[in-house]
N, C-alpha and C positions, 0 to 999 in steps of 0.2 A: 524585517521584518525573513522571518526567513519559513519557510515554509520547509513540510521533507512529506514522499509516500512511504509510508512503508510495507512493504511486498512478504509478508507474512506464507513461507514455502515451503517445497519436501522436493524432491525429486523426486517418488513415488503419483506426488496428485494427481491424476488424469483431468482436472479441473483449474488445475494454475498452472499448465500446456495453455488447457485452453484462454487463461485469466496473460501469462506472454504477451502473448503479439497488438493487444493491446494496450500493455500497459508500454510495452517496446513505442510504439508511434507516437503517444503524448510524451515519453519520455521523449521528441524527437522536436514538439510543440510546444511544450512549458516549459523552459531554459531557465528559471529566475525557479521553477522543483527539484529540490533535493529528491533524487530519486534510491531506497536506498530494498535491494534484498536480502531479507532474514531467514535465513537457508534456518528451520525451527529442529529440524535434526544436527546441526553445528553450533548453533546458540541459542540454545534449553532454557540459558535462563531471562534471553533476551526475551525469549517467548512469555517464557513466564509471567516477567512483568505488566510488559502488559495483555496477561489473561488469553490465550489465543488459546483456541481448544477445536477449532472448524477451523480447514480450508479450503479457499486462499479465504487468509482477511489482508485487508487491508486498511492502514490508519492513515489520518489521516490528522496532521500537527503543525504547529506556531509559535511560536517564542510563547504560547500561553501554554502550551497544553494539548490534547488530542482535539480539534475542532469534525473530523469523524470519523466513520469505523463504517467496514465495511464486508460481511462473512456470504461466503461466494462467490461464484462471478459476475466481478458485479460487469456494467455497459460504459463504453466509455463516456458518454452524457450525463455522467450517475459523479463520475470521480470529478469529471471537469470540474459541476455542480458546487459539489467538499472541496477542488481546487482554490476555488474564484471564494466560496465561502470563508478560504482562510488567508484572501488578505494575497497570494502571489496573481 
């Protein structure tokens, strides 16, 4: 099963910069997860598809669809729980 974490961000977003180091650390620990950064200014169609209204927004999904969604800076423990729930 493929597990993906989509990170919706913008270069001008302060909280997104706070989220980055947390995601970078998780990316080294969770090699089975695909980490995908989506710049909402450049990929507005993708942001609209996922109904992203606030930044940062993190979406954890697997082959069955969206498993979890986080809005705002999210701590590593909460993200890891969602990754496990998704089957990573």
